[in-house]
N, C-alpha and C positions, 0 to 999 in steps of 0.2 A: 411400284405400279399397282400391285394387288391391294395394298392398303388404301390407296387413293380410290380404286374402284369400289371397294367395300364401303368406304365413307360416302361416296356418291350414291350407292344403292341404299344405304341407311337414310340418307337425306331424302331420297325419293319416297321411301316408305313412310317416313315421318310426315312429309308434306301431304301425302295421300290420306293418312290417318287423322291428322289434326282436325280437318273440317268435320269428319264423321264423329269424332269424340266430343268436340266442343259445340257443334251445331246440330244436336240430335233432333230438334223439332223443325229444322229447316227443310224446305222443299228444294230439291235439286232438279230443276226443270231444264229443258233444253231451249235452245235459241228459237226453234220453230214455234213453240208455244208462246214465247214472249213476243215474237213478231206478229203472230196471229192476233194476240190480245191488243197490241199497239195499233194494228190496222183497223180492228173493230172499233177502237176508241176514236180514231181519226175519221173513219168513214164507215158508218154502220151498215150502209147499203152496198158495200163492196162485194162484187161477185168474182170468184177466182176464174182465171182464164181457162183452166182445165182441171180435171180431177185425176187422181192416181189411176194408173192402168190396173194395178194389183195392190191390194191392201193386205199386209201380213195378218195372219189369223190371231196373233197375240203380240203383246209388247215384248215378250221374251224372244220371239222369233225376229222381231224388228231389231232388238238389241244385238242378237246373234249376227244378223246380216250386216249391221253397222260395224261390229267388231271384225267380222270376216273381211269387209272392205278395207279396214285399216291394216289388217295383217297382210293382205295381198299387196297393198301399197308399200308397206314396210319391207316386205320381201323383195319387191322390185327395186326399191331404193338401195337396200342392203346388197343385193346382187350387183347392181351397177357400181356401187362404191368398191366392193370387193374386186370386181373385174378391173376397174381402173387402177386400183392399188396394185394388183398383180401385174398388170400391164406396165405400170411405172417401175415396179421392182425388177421385172424382166429386162426392161430397157436399161436400167441402172446397172444391173449385173453384167449385161452384155458389153457395156462400155468399158468395164474394168477388167 
């Protein structure tokens, strides 16, 4: 089991590093920028329906908030999976 987990971890690391090593001059932009560019090409007079209530002071803070949102979501999902697994194990042990 440990060997399998280490191989999977190594695969994730390799997959994360390959684009960085082989595509050094590439721009890794987000979907928001691509969507804005596509909309501008299709309809140059497009006006957004609303603007952001608060704009983060820097790109680093925006990235931090994005990562924090992902971490909170992962914690909620992990807690739920752990809770359900514990509940299943408790019910399985109670029947035997």
